[in-house]
C-alpha positions as CSV (number, residue, x, y, z in Angstrom):
1,M,-99.7,-28.2,14.9
2,T,-102.2,-25.3,14.5
3,A,-101.4,-21.8,13.3
4,T,-103.6,-19.3,11.4
5,A,-102.6,-15.7,10.8
6,K,-100.1,-13.5,12.3
7,G,-100.8,-12.7,15.9
8,S,-102.6,-16.4,16.4
9,T,-102.1,-19.1,19.0
10,G,-100.3,-22.1,18.5
11,T,-98.6,-25.5,19.7
12,I,-95.5,-26.9,18.2
13,T,-94.0,-30.3,19.7
14,W,-90.6,-31.7,18.9
15,Q,-88.6,-34.8,20.1
16,S,-84.7,-34.0,20.1
17,P,-81.9,-36.6,20.8
18,S,-78.9,-36.5,22.9
19,N,-75.3,-37.4,21.8
20,I,-72.1,-38.6,22.9
21,A,-69.2,-36.7,21.6
22,L,-66.2,-39.1,20.0
23,I,-63.7,-36.3,19.2
24,K,-64.3,-34.2,22.3
25,Y,-65.0,-30.6,22.4
26,W,-63.4,-28.9,25.4
27,G,-62.6,-25.2,25.6
28,K,-64.3,-21.9,24.1
29,K,-63.5,-19.2,22.1
30,G,-65.6,-16.1,21.6
31,F,-69.1,-16.5,22.5
32,Q,-70.2,-20.2,22.5
33,L,-67.8,-21.2,19.8
34,P,-65.7,-24.4,19.8
35,A,-61.9,-24.3,20.7
36,N,-61.6,-27.2,18.4
37,P,-63.9,-29.3,15.8
38,S,-65.6,-32.2,17.3
39,L,-67.4,-35.0,16.0
40,S,-70.4,-36.8,17.7
41,M,-72.6,-40.2,17.5
42,T,-76.4,-39.2,17.8
43,L,-78.5,-41.3,20.0
44,S,-81.8,-42.8,19.7
45,K,-83.5,-43.4,22.7
46,A,-82.0,-40.9,25.1
47,A,-84.3,-37.9,24.0
48,T,-86.1,-34.9,25.4
49,I,-89.8,-34.0,24.1
50,T,-90.7,-30.4,24.4
51,S,-94.0,-28.5,23.3
52,V,-93.9,-24.7,23.0
53,S,-97.4,-23.0,23.3
54,F,-97.5,-19.3,22.3
55,R,-99.9,-16.4,22.5
56,P,-99.7,-12.6,22.0
57,G,-98.2,-11.0,25.2
58,E,-97.0,-7.8,26.3
59,T,-94.5,-6.4,23.7
60,G,-90.9,-5.5,25.1
61,N,-91.3,-8.3,27.7
62,V,-89.6,-12.0,27.7
63,S,-92.7,-13.7,29.0
64,F,-92.9,-17.7,29.6
65,D,-93.7,-20.4,32.1
66,F,-92.2,-23.6,32.0
67,L,-92.6,-27.2,33.3
68,F,-90.5,-30.4,33.7
69,E,-92.3,-33.5,33.7
70,G,-95.4,-31.5,34.9
71,K,-93.5,-29.7,37.7
72,E,-92.0,-26.2,37.9
73,N,-88.3,-26.1,37.8
74,P,-87.1,-22.5,38.8
75,A,-83.3,-23.3,38.4
76,F,-83.9,-24.2,34.9
77,A,-86.4,-21.4,34.2
78,G,-83.4,-19.1,35.1
79,K,-81.3,-20.4,32.7
80,L,-84.1,-20.2,29.8
81,K,-84.6,-16.6,30.8
82,V,-81.0,-15.7,30.4
83,F,-81.0,-17.9,27.1
84,F,-84.3,-15.9,26.0
85,E,-82.7,-12.6,26.6
86,T,-79.4,-13.5,25.0
87,I,-81.2,-15.0,21.6
88,Q,-83.9,-12.1,21.6
89,H,-82.4,-10.0,18.6
90,E,-82.7,-13.1,16.6
91,L,-85.9,-14.4,17.5
92,Q,-87.8,-11.3,18.0
93,F,-91.2,-12.6,18.4
94,L,-90.0,-13.3,21.7
95,S,-90.5,-9.9,23.0
96,K,-94.2,-9.8,21.7
97,Y,-95.6,-13.3,22.9
98,H,-96.1,-15.2,25.8
99,L,-94.8,-18.8,25.7
100,S,-96.0,-22.0,27.5
101,I,-93.3,-24.8,27.7
102,E,-93.4,-28.0,28.7
103,S,-90.5,-30.8,28.6
104,S,-90.1,-34.3,29.8
105,N,-87.4,-36.7,28.9
106,T,-87.6,-40.2,27.6
107,I,-85.4,-41.6,30.1
108,P,-85.4,-40.5,33.8
109,H,-83.9,-37.3,34.6
110,S,-82.3,-39.0,37.7
111,A,-80.6,-41.4,35.3
112,G,-77.4,-39.6,35.4
113,I,-77.3,-38.8,31.5
114,A,-76.6,-35.4,30.5
115,S,-79.8,-34.0,28.8
116,S,-78.6,-30.3,27.9
117,A,-77.9,-31.5,24.4
118,S,-81.7,-32.9,23.8
119,S,-83.5,-30.2,26.0
120,M,-82.1,-27.2,24.5
121,S,-81.9,-28.6,20.8
122,A,-85.7,-29.5,21.4
123,L,-86.6,-26.3,22.7
124,A,-84.4,-24.5,19.8
125,L,-86.5,-26.5,17.0
126,C,-89.8,-25.6,18.8
127,L,-88.9,-21.8,18.9
128,C,-87.6,-21.8,15.3
129,A,-90.7,-23.3,14.3
130,V,-93.0,-21.0,16.1
131,E,-91.3,-17.9,14.4
132,R,-92.4,-19.6,11.1
133,M,-95.7,-20.3,12.1
134,I,-96.3,-16.6,13.3
135,A,-94.9,-15.6,10.3
136,N,-96.9,-17.6,8.1
137,E,-94.0,-19.5,6.5
138,N,-93.8,-22.9,5.4
139,T,-93.0,-25.0,8.6
140,V,-91.2,-27.7,6.8
141,A,-88.1,-28.7,8.1
142,D,-85.3,-27.6,5.3
143,E,-81.9,-27.5,5.4
144,V,-82.1,-23.5,6.2
145,F,-84.1,-24.4,9.2
146,F,-82.1,-27.0,10.8
147,R,-79.1,-24.6,10.3
148,K,-80.7,-21.7,12.2
149,V,-82.0,-24.3,14.7
150,S,-78.4,-25.6,15.0
151,H,-77.2,-22.0,15.8
152,I,-79.8,-21.3,18.2
153,A,-79.4,-24.3,19.9
154,R,-75.7,-23.8,20.1
155,I,-76.2,-20.5,22.2
156,G,-78.0,-22.8,25.0
157,S,-75.6,-25.5,25.1
158,G,-72.5,-26.1,22.6
159,S,-73.2,-29.8,22.4
160,A,-76.9,-29.1,21.4
161,A,-75.8,-27.9,17.9
162,R,-74.9,-31.8,17.0
163,S,-78.3,-33.1,18.3
164,L,-80.0,-31.6,14.9
165,Y,-78.4,-34.2,12.7
166,G,-78.6,-38.1,12.7
167,G,-75.9,-40.5,12.7
168,F,-72.3,-38.9,12.7
169,V,-72.4,-35.1,13.3
170,S,-69.4,-32.7,13.3
171,W,-69.1,-29.1,14.9
172,G,-66.6,-26.8,14.4
173,E,-64.7,-25.4,11.3
174,T,-61.9,-27.6,9.9
175,S,-60.1,-28.0,6.5
176,L,-61.1,-31.8,7.0
177,I,-64.6,-31.3,6.5
178,P,-65.9,-29.1,3.6
179,G,-68.5,-26.7,4.7
180,S,-67.9,-27.0,8.5
181,S,-68.8,-24.0,10.7
182,D,-68.2,-22.8,14.2
183,L,-71.6,-21.3,14.2
184,T,-73.7,-24.8,13.2
185,A,-73.3,-28.3,13.2
186,S,-73.5,-30.5,10.3
187,P,-73.9,-34.3,9.4
188,L,-71.3,-36.0,7.4
189,A,-71.5,-35.7,3.9
190,F,-70.0,-39.1,2.8
191,P,-71.5,-42.6,3.7
192,V,-70.2,-44.5,6.9
193,H,-68.9,-48.1,6.6
194,E,-71.8,-50.4,7.3
195,V,-70.4,-51.9,10.5
196,F,-71.2,-48.5,11.9
197,H,-74.8,-48.4,10.8
198,E,-75.8,-50.3,14.0
199,L,-73.6,-49.0,16.4
200,R,-74.6,-49.4,19.8
201,D,-73.8,-47.7,22.9
202,S,-74.6,-49.0,26.5
203,I,-74.5,-46.4,29.1
204,L,-73.3,-47.6,32.5
205,I,-74.5,-45.4,34.9
206,V,-71.9,-45.2,37.9
207,S,-73.6,-42.5,39.4
208,K,-76.4,-40.2,39.0
209,G,-75.0,-37.2,41.3
210,E,-74.8,-33.8,40.2
211,K,-71.1,-33.2,39.0
212,K,-68.8,-31.4,41.5
213,V,-67.7,-29.2,38.7
214,S,-70.1,-28.7,35.6
215,S,-68.9,-28.5,32.0
216,S,-69.2,-24.7,31.5
217,A,-66.8,-24.2,34.3
218,G,-64.7,-27.2,32.8
219,H,-64.6,-25.5,29.6
220,N,-63.7,-22.1,31.2
221,L,-60.4,-23.6,32.8
222,M,-59.2,-24.3,29.2
223,N,-58.7,-20.6,29.3
224,G,-54.8,-20.4,30.1
225,H,-54.4,-24.0,30.4
226,F,-50.7,-25.4,30.2
227,Y,-51.7,-28.3,27.5
228,A,-54.7,-26.3,25.9
229,Q,-52.8,-25.6,22.5
230,S,-51.4,-29.0,22.2
231,R,-55.0,-30.4,22.7
232,Y,-56.3,-28.3,20.1
233,K,-53.9,-29.6,17.7
234,H,-54.3,-33.3,19.2
235,A,-58.2,-33.2,18.5
236,A,-57.6,-32.1,14.7
237,H,-55.3,-34.9,14.4
238,N,-57.8,-37.5,16.0
239,L,-60.5,-36.4,13.8
240,G,-58.7,-36.8,10.9
241,L,-57.8,-40.2,11.9
242,L,-61.6,-40.8,12.6
243,L,-62.8,-39.7,9.5
244,K,-60.9,-42.0,7.6
245,V,-62.0,-45.0,9.9
246,L,-65.5,-44.2,9.6
247,E,-65.1,-45.1,5.7
248,S,-62.9,-47.9,6.3
249,G,-64.9,-49.6,8.9
250,N,-61.7,-50.4,11.0
251,M,-63.1,-51.1,14.5
252,E,-59.7,-51.7,16.1
253,Q,-58.8,-48.2,15.1
254,F,-61.8,-46.9,15.8
255,I,-61.8,-47.9,19.4
256,A,-58.3,-46.8,19.9
257,I,-59.1,-42.9,18.8
258,V,-62.4,-42.8,20.8
259,E,-60.8,-44.2,24.0
260,N,-57.7,-41.9,23.7
261,E,-59.9,-38.9,23.2
262,A,-62.1,-40.2,26.5
263,M,-58.6,-40.4,28.7
264,T,-57.3,-36.8,27.1
265,L,-60.7,-35.1,28.2
266,H,-60.4,-36.5,31.9
267,A,-56.8,-35.8,31.7
268,L,-57.3,-32.1,30.8
269,M,-59.6,-32.0,33.6
270,M,-57.3,-33.5,36.3
271,A,-54.6,-30.8,34.9
272,S,-56.4,-27.8,35.3
273,D,-55.9,-25.0,38.0
274,P,-57.4,-25.9,40.2
275,G,-57.3,-29.7,38.6
276,Y,-60.5,-31.9,39.7
277,I,-61.5,-35.5,39.2
278,L,-64.8,-36.6,37.7
279,L,-64.2,-40.4,37.5
280,E,-64.8,-42.8,40.4
281,S,-63.5,-45.8,41.4
282,N,-66.1,-48.0,39.7
283,T,-65.3,-45.7,36.3
284,L,-62.1,-47.3,36.5
285,K,-63.1,-50.9,37.2
286,I,-65.2,-50.6,34.2
287,I,-62.6,-49.7,31.9
288,E,-60.3,-52.1,33.4
289,K,-62.7,-55.1,32.9
290,T,-63.9,-54.0,29.7
291,R,-60.2,-54.1,28.1
292,Q,-59.6,-57.1,29.6
293,F,-62.7,-58.3,28.2
294,R,-61.6,-57.4,24.7
295,Q,-58.3,-58.6,25.0
296,D,-59.6,-62.1,25.9
297,T,-62.4,-62.4,23.3
298,A,-61.2,-60.3,20.3
299,I,-64.8,-58.8,20.6
300,P,-64.8,-55.2,19.1
301,I,-65.9,-53.3,22.3
302,G,-64.5,-50.1,23.2
303,F,-65.6,-47.1,25.5
304,T,-66.1,-43.3,25.7
305,L,-66.9,-40.9,28.5
306,D,-68.8,-37.6,29.0
307,A,-67.7,-34.9,31.4
308,G,-68.7,-37.3,34.3
309,P,-68.1,-40.6,35.8
310,N,-70.7,-43.0,33.2
311,V,-69.2,-45.0,30.9
312,H,-70.4,-45.2,27.3
313,L,-69.9,-48.9,26.0
314,L,-69.5,-48.9,21.9
315,Y,-69.8,-52.0,20.0
316,P,-71.4,-53.1,16.6
317,G,-74.7,-54.8,16.8
318,F,-73.4,-58.1,15.6
319,V,-71.7,-58.6,18.7
320,A,-74.9,-57.5,21.0
321,D,-75.8,-60.5,22.6
322,K,-72.1,-61.4,23.9
323,V,-71.6,-57.6,25.2
324,K,-74.9,-57.5,26.8
325,S,-74.1,-60.9,28.7
326,F,-70.5,-59.4,29.7
327,I,-72.6,-56.3,31.0
328,S,-75.0,-58.4,32.9
329,N,-72.6,-60.7,34.3
330,E,-69.3,-58.4,35.0
331,L,-70.4,-54.8,34.8
332,K,-73.5,-54.2,36.7
333,P,-72.4,-54.4,40.1
334,F,-70.5,-51.2,39.3
335,C,-73.4,-49.6,38.3
336,Q,-75.3,-47.1,40.4
337,N,-78.7,-49.4,41.3
338,S,-77.4,-51.5,38.6
339,R,-78.5,-49.0,36.1
340,V,-77.7,-49.7,32.4
341,I,-79.3,-48.0,29.1
342,D,-79.0,-49.7,26.2
343,D,-79.1,-47.2,23.1
344,Q,-77.7,-47.1,19.7
345,L,-77.1,-44.8,16.4
346,G,-80.1,-42.7,16.1
347,I,-81.5,-40.5,13.2
348,G,-82.3,-37.4,14.8
349,P,-84.9,-35.0,15.6
350,E,-88.5,-35.6,15.2
351,I,-91.5,-33.7,14.9
352,L,-94.5,-34.8,16.9
353,K,-98.2,-33.9,16.3
């Protein structure tokens, strides 16, 4: 990381993780605000590394070039242009500097893992660091810095707001969490039970293909959804239950809540107008086998789903060997190219020099 006086050039690099929501945010209000509070688990291995180099440019223009894993990506560059124009009033240097952005993922882009949270949070970290560097301000990542980054990341991708912190992270204003906000995410203020300290997430890749309906379109379909208001109350109820479970360490209740949230998410999709299905037959087979394995062995293993067909198996570290044997022997045939990504609870973003 280098910077001198105002008007100088410099480069900053951040690595930011993805996250998986345990209490799902589905539906928006206002501009990129969640219709209900959510709570996520920050991952460790699934991350994006982004470098931003800056130099003075033509005043008044948003100017940048973008490479993803060494290649131009016009589709994402188009999204970045809209994003930059949206946040230009908050990061005013954008209209005075040219940015060279290089990004890559720590797991293959084709692995079937949504990377919007990690990519937009990594970019927001770099942008807010550049702002401080240009102003010759302290670039130490403090609480104020992360709050602004979470806000900027949210504008690019709602779930990205949660990737700015490690462990378990909430987003969305709720009386259940003091200091919570729709504008930024925040880490839980209380220590979770030790059983969750090494929570594992084995991600079973059922399909690497592009989703038939994007998450943005899915959120929009919650506007006027017959079950929308009931869902928002349900999410708040489940959040209250999960917060207690994270303190008590009751894995049985943890699994019940998280699985209920996963199935509710997809039920909402199916009941939308028009309705759609992102689950695949192998998704359901994995769920059935996981539940049967749990019943037969009493091993605490549960699942959650993102807005797609891939399955996240959640379990404590002390049963990892048994679960991985189960996955290898019983579940890999239902994964595309037998692809499984073993991840775990992560500590959050990291600045790279």
